[in-house]
C-alpha positions in Angstrom: 106.4 14.5 -64.5 104.0 13.4 -61.7 102.0 10.2 -61.6 98.3 9.7 -61.9 96.2 11.6 -59.4 99.3 13.6 -58.3 100.4 17.2 -58.8 103.7 19.0 -59.4 104.0 21.1 -56.2 104.0 17.9 -54.2 107.7 17.5 -55.3 108.8 20.9 -54.0 111.0 19.3 -51.4 113.0 17.6 -54.2 113.3 21.0 -56.0 114.6 22.6 -52.8 117.1 19.8 -52.3 118.4 20.0 -55.9 118.5 23.8 -56.0 120.8 23.8 -52.9 123.1 21.7 -55.0 123.1 24.0 -58.0 120.3 22.5 -60.1 117.3 24.3 -61.5 114.0 22.5 -60.9 110.6 23.1 -62.5 107.3 21.2 -62.5 104.0 21.1 -64.2 100.6 19.9 -63.2 99.6 17.6 -66.1 96.3 18.3 -67.8 93.4 17.2 -65.5 95.5 17.1 -62.3 96.5 19.7 -59.7 95.7 23.2 -60.7 95.7 22.5 -64.4 92.9 22.7 -67.0 91.1 19.7 -68.4 88.7 17.1 -67.1 89.7 16.2 -63.5 91.5 12.9 -63.3 91.2 12.2 -67.0 94.0 11.6 -69.4 92.8 12.7 -72.9 95.5 10.9 -74.9 99.2 10.2 -75.0 99.5 12.7 -77.9 98.0 15.5 -75.9 100.1 14.8 -72.8 103.2 14.6 -74.9 102.4 17.9 -76.6 101.7 19.6 -73.3 105.0 18.5 -71.9 106.9 19.6 -75.0 105.2 23.0 -74.9 106.0 23.3 -71.2 109.7 22.7 -71.9 109.7 25.2 -74.8 108.1 27.9 -72.6 110.6 27.2 -69.8 113.5 27.6 -72.3 111.9 30.8 -73.7 111.5 32.3 -70.3 114.8 31.2 -68.7 117.0 30.7 -71.7 119.0 27.7 -72.8 122.4 27.1 -71.3 124.9 24.5 -72.3 123.8 22.2 -69.6 122.0 18.8 -69.7 118.3 18.6 -69.1 116.9 15.8 -67.0 113.3 14.7 -66.7 112.2 13.1 -63.4 109.0 11.1 -63.6 107.0 8.4 -62.0 103.9 6.3 -62.6 102.0 7.5 -65.6 104.4 10.5 -65.8 107.1 8.0 -66.9 
């Protein structure tokens, strides 16, 4: 989860590093940042951000399936 004023693809280098070591990596532009929808640079509410992140995870699992592996969330700044 990226920080305020940031965007998900900025962390592609971390995804490449981790994927070479057998990890899957996915990112999201939080609402109002990067290529997402919403008012630019505006966080609507904690509840909306939490819901967006939960729904993103659910869509990821739906698309890629759930394996018996742990899931880690990397975050910084307001993404934390």
